[in-house]
C-alpha positions in Angstrom: 4.3 41.1 -17.9 7.3 43.6 -19.5 9.9 45.4 -17.5 8.6 47.3 -15.3 6.7 44.9 -12.9 3.4 45.9 -14.7 0.8 44.0 -15.9 -2.8 44.4 -17.2 -5.4 42.5 -15.4 -7.3 40.5 -18.0 -10.5 40.2 -15.8 -10.5 44.7 -14.7 -8.2 46.3 -16.7 -6.4 47.6 -14.0 -2.9 47.7 -13.6 -1.1 45.3 -10.6 2.2 46.1 -9.5 3.5 42.2 -9.0 6.5 43.9 -7.0 4.8 44.6 -4.7 3.0 41.5 -3.8 6.2 39.5 -4.8 9.9 40.3 -3.5 12.1 40.1 -6.4 14.0 37.4 -4.2 10.8 34.6 -3.7 10.2 35.1 -7.5 13.6 34.5 -8.5 13.2 31.2 -6.6 10.1 30.4 -7.5 11.3 30.4 -11.3 14.4 28.5 -10.6 13.2 25.9 -8.0 9.7 25.2 -9.0 10.5 22.2 -11.5 13.3 20.8 -9.8 10.9 21.2 -6.5 8.0 19.5 -8.5 10.5 16.1 -9.9 11.6 15.8 -5.7 8.0 16.0 -4.4 6.6 13.5 -7.3 10.0 11.2 -6.7 8.6 11.3 -2.9 4.5 10.4 -4.0 4.5 9.1 -7.2 1.4 11.8 -8.3 2.8 14.4 -10.0 -0.5 16.2 -9.2 -0.4 15.8 -5.7 3.3 16.6 -6.5 2.5 20.3 -8.2 0.1 21.3 -5.3 2.1 19.8 -2.8 4.9 22.7 -4.2 2.8 25.3 -4.7 1.4 25.1 -0.7 5.5 24.9 0.0 6.1 27.7 -1.9 3.0 29.6 0.3 4.2 28.9 3.5 8.1 30.1 2.4 6.8 33.0 1.3 6.9 35.2 4.4 9.9 33.7 5.4 11.9 35.3 2.0 13.5 38.5 4.2 14.9 37.1 7.2 16.0 33.5 6.0 19.6 33.0 4.8 19.5 29.9 2.7 16.0 29.8 0.8 16.8 26.7 -1.4 17.0 24.9 1.7 14.7 25.9 3.6 12.5 25.5 0.7 14.0 21.5 -0.1 12.9 21.0 3.5 9.5 22.7 3.1 8.9 20.3 0.1 10.0 17.1 1.7 8.0 18.1 5.0 4.8 18.4 3.1 5.5 15.1 1.1 6.2 13.3 4.8 2.8 14.5 5.8 0.9 13.9 3.1 2.1 10.4 3.2 1.2 10.4 6.6 -2.3 11.5 6.0 -2.9 9.1 3.1 -2.2 5.9 5.5 -4.5 7.3 7.9 -7.2 8.0 5.3 -6.8 3.9 4.0 -6.8 2.2 7.5 -9.9 4.0 8.7 -11.8 4.7 5.4 -12.5 2.1 2.6 -13.6 5.1 0.4 -10.6 6.7 0.5 -8.8 3.3 -0.7 -11.5 2.4 -3.1 -10.2 6.0 -4.9 -6.7 5.9 -4.9 -6.6 2.8 -6.9 -9.2 4.1 -9.5 -7.0 6.3 -11.3 -3.1 6.5 -9.8 -0.6 7.8 -12.1 1.5 5.7 -14.1 4.5 5.2 -12.7 7.9 2.9 -13.3 8.9 -0.1 -11.1 11.8 1.9 -9.8 9.1 4.7 -8.7 7.1 1.5 -7.5 10.0 0.3 -5.5 10.6 4.1 -4.1 6.7 4.4 -2.8 6.8 1.1 -1.0 9.6 2.1 1.3 9.4 4.0 4.7 9.4 7.7 4.1 12.1 8.5 6.0 14.7 6.2 3.9 12.6 7.2 1.0 14.1 11.0 1.2 17.2 10.0 2.0 17.7 7.7 -0.9 16.1 10.6 -3.4 18.3 13.3 -1.8 21.7 11.0 -2.7 20.9 9.9 -5.7 19.1 12.2 -7.3 19.3 15.5 -6.3 23.2 14.1 -5.5 23.5 15.7 -1.6 26.0 14.5 0.4 25.7 12.8 3.8 26.1 15.9 6.1 23.6 18.2 4.1 20.9 15.4 3.9 21.5 15.2 7.9 20.7 19.2 8.1 17.6 18.6 6.0 16.1 16.1 7.5 17.2 17.2 11.5 19.3 13.9 12.5 23.5 12.8 12.1 25.3 11.3 9.7 25.2 8.2 11.1 21.7 8.2 11.0 21.7 9.1 7.1 23.9 6.7 6.5 22.1 4.1 7.9 18.5 4.5 6.3 20.4 4.8 3.2 22.0 1.0 3.7 18.3 0.5 4.5 16.5 1.7 1.6 19.3 -0.1 -0.7 19.1 -3.1 1.0 14.8 -3.0 0.6 14.9 -1.8 -3.0 17.0 -4.5 -3.6 14.6 -7.1 -1.7 11.8 -5.8 -3.8 13.0 -5.6 -7.0 14.4 -9.4 -7.0 10.9 -10.6 -5.8 
């Protein structure tokens, strides 16, 4: 790309002005947060390819709000967590109502370590709290803000999630 923000399109040879298409603030957000958001989504979904897809979609949903949202990283993180939650609900519905979807999931799951398997078996909100707390290092107040609940709810979800993880690991 170069310092001017202009690049040549390989297909047409025409010059494209990427700075007009993508605000600098959005480009910086993408460059700094893509990898951390994929890691977060992977921990929440257990699938690298799905994590990448959900993060790309989250960035596209955040893009129109770049100019008027403060705290873009938190806004993006919320979009990623919500995308993962929505995807998990959709997948649960598919498994419940479609035998073919269940078979497709069994054919080629991504290899996941034991901790990832245990995390995947937790309810979505417990898993989200534990990932945000222990992977992202967020405080209870920050997690409560992200999830739209009270800090006491975060404590309760974390406590129950850790108890369930211990139980599952002992099996």
